[in-house]
N, C-alpha and C positions, 0 to 999 in steps of 0.2 A: 576963594580955589577951590575945585572937582576933589568928592575925598570918598574913595575905595572903602567897599565893606570889607574884599580879602587884597592880600599884593599883588594875587597872580591877574586879578584883573585891572593892576596900577601897570604892572608890566605888559599886560595884553597888550594897553592901550598903547607903550610905549617904545613896543617892539622896532621898530626903525629907528630910534636910536639910540636905542639902549649900548650903544655899542661904542658910539663917539660918545659920550659920559662921561666914561672910564681908560681916557687918553691920559691924564695926566703924569707930575710927577708922581704924587703919591700911591698911584693905582698902578703904576709900572714895576717901584720900593715893593709896594703888599704882595703883584705875586710872584716876583721873582723872590721875597722870603718865603710865601706858602712851596715856590716851584722847591728851592732846595731844602728845606724841613725834611717836602713828600721822597724825595731822593735823597736824603742822610738813611730814611728807617726803610725804605722800596725802592734800594738802587735799583734792581731793575726791574722794570716793569712790565717786559715783553713776555705775554700769555697772560697776565694778571686778570682778573674783573674785577673791575673793576662798575661799581652803582654810583651813578654822579645824581644825584638829590637837588632838585631844581637851579638843572644841567643848564635852565636860561639857553640865551644862543650858543651855547656849544663850547665855548673858551676852553675846560679846564676837563672836558671829553677827549677837545679837537688835543688839544696836548698830550692828552693821555696817549690816544690812539697812534698819532706816532711816535710811539715807543714803542709799540708792539701790545697794546692793551686790550682788553674783549671789552665793550663799554656801555651798559645798560644806562641809556639820559632817561631822568622821568620830572618831567616839568608840568604843573599846572596850566600856564598859561601857550596856550594853543601857535602863537604867533612866535613866541621865542623861542618855537622848540623848530616850528618850519624853517625860523631861519641858519638855525644850526645843524636843520640836515645838511641844507644845500651848506651848506660850509663843509658841510665832510664830505659830502656827493662831492662835489669838488677838485678835492683831493683823493678819490678813489676807492673813500674806506666803505661805506656802507653797509662792507656784509661785517666790517668783525662793530658793528654800534644794531641797538635797537634803541625804538623811541617810545615812551609809553609814557600820555597825555592823564595826568592823575594826581591829584596832588602825592601828597607824602603819610599822609594818613590810610591812605585804600591801594598806593602802592602795592599790597600785598596781596590784591586780587588777577594781579597779571604775574606777577615774578617766585617762580616755585623753584628759586634756586639758591644760594648761596654766595657771596659777594667778597674776597681777599682784602678788597681796598672801598673804602665810601670817601663818597667829594657830595660835604656840606656845605661850601663856600657860600658866599655870596649873605650869608649868615641864616641861611634858613631856618634851622631852627632859632630865632627871634622873632621868624614871620610866619611860622604854619598854627593853626589853629588849636589843634589838642597838641601838645609835646610828651605827654603820659605816649600817647598813642603811638609818636614818631617812635618816638627811642622804645620805645616795645618792638616794633614793625623794624627795623637797623636792627637789632639783636637779632630779632627772626630770622634775618635770609644775610647776616650774616654769618663765617666760620667763624674758630675759635682762633682766635686772635688776632680776629682781621683787624684793621689798622683802619680809623676813619680818620677826618683830615676837616677841619669845620671852624667856621667866624661865625659872630657873631655879637653885637649890638654890648656896650657896655652902660650898667650901670651909672659905673662915676661923670661919666661922658651925657650920660640923657642929665643927670642931674646936673652937672655943673648951666647945664645950658635952660633948663627951670625958676635955677636961680638967678641967672646973667635977663633972663629975655621971656621966664613964664611968667604966672599967678600960684598965690598960694593954692588954689584951685585946681595949678598943673599940678603942685609941688606934693599935693591929699592923694589928685589919681597916682601917681611915679609911687607915691608907698602904696596904695594898696594895690594898685595892680601891676606894678613893677609895667604898664604898657606907655608910650605915649605915642600921638598921632606924627608918622617919621615922612619925607619923600622929596618929591621938589616942584619946579614950577610948573610942574603937569601933573601934579595932584599929590593928594596923602594918602597913607592907611595906616592902620597901627600896630606899630608891634613891640616886641617882649625883650628889655632890654636884663643881663646880668651881672652878679659881681664871681670875680674868681670860682672863690670858696660857695657857692650856688652850684656853679655847672657840678662846682666835681662831687656833690652829694644826687645832684639830679642824675646824670649819668651812673650814677654805683649802683642804682638804682634800678638797673634797667645792666646789668653784667659788666658796665664800659669802666674802664680802670683812668682818667684825667694824667698822661707821661709828662704831657707839655701842656700850661697857661703861660702867655705873652701875652703884652702889646703887639697890632697890628703898624705896620711902617713906621718907626718912633723916631727913625731918624732918617735922613735922605739918603744914607747907604746902604746896600742893604746886609755891609759886614757890621754896622754898628747894630742894626736892627736886632740882629739875631741875636749878637753879643746882647742888646746891653734891655732888650726886649720883656724879658720876663721882672723888672723892677717895677716897671712902670705899669704895669695890669689895673694901676688904680686913676690913673690918669684921660687912657685914650682912647678912641673913639670905639674904637671896633678890638674884640681878645679873639685871636691865634688858638686853638685848642685841640691835642692829636692825642688821644683815646687809642684802645686796646679794649680787643673783646674781652675779656676775660673770664666767660664759659665757661668753665671743664678745667676749670685752672682753680686748683682748692687751696691754692700758695695766698692768691687776691680774695 
């Protein structure tokens, strides 16, 4: 199986089949859970300035643009970004979208504004090479009290996979690096996993406050996933986190 040095190389190679890989029931529930959470905290997106980091083929950008937002898409995989642009062009919303082919670590070289909402969905924070740099950049380009919606790979899911399918060396690697190879039949790349407590501490160092952390798609019904997901953060594959930029807020 092909091993990629960077996640962007993997996604560049699977761009044409990417959307078809996320059509099952799990991802339908996951997307609905994320959608409802976004609208809970940001009921009106009309005119909102949104940054979509790791935008992929544009699913969340497309969703926000249709609700009146202005969206900047940042995506290091050129083939993925090309598909996103084609989708958005088809519905005549190109004038509200900006496309940046860049890594998350380098995106501030192209951006000189601040955003009300940040999407870091699709486990972007698990895939970046320099997490501290990315969180620092996101803090810099987000407005005070800006909201960030993100998903990350769950440490306890990695641990379960190592116990069931891995070796002692896999376990030692996981404990030392908090990273393991992930992917599909199309190839693998190395990604980082997190516990809920680790996320809280990491984001706090960069002026973000974790206001909700829950398991993603814990049940096949979105209502149950929303109600009980916070109790299953040590169980499932992905964590869904909602953050607020607390810079300038002395009470946090």
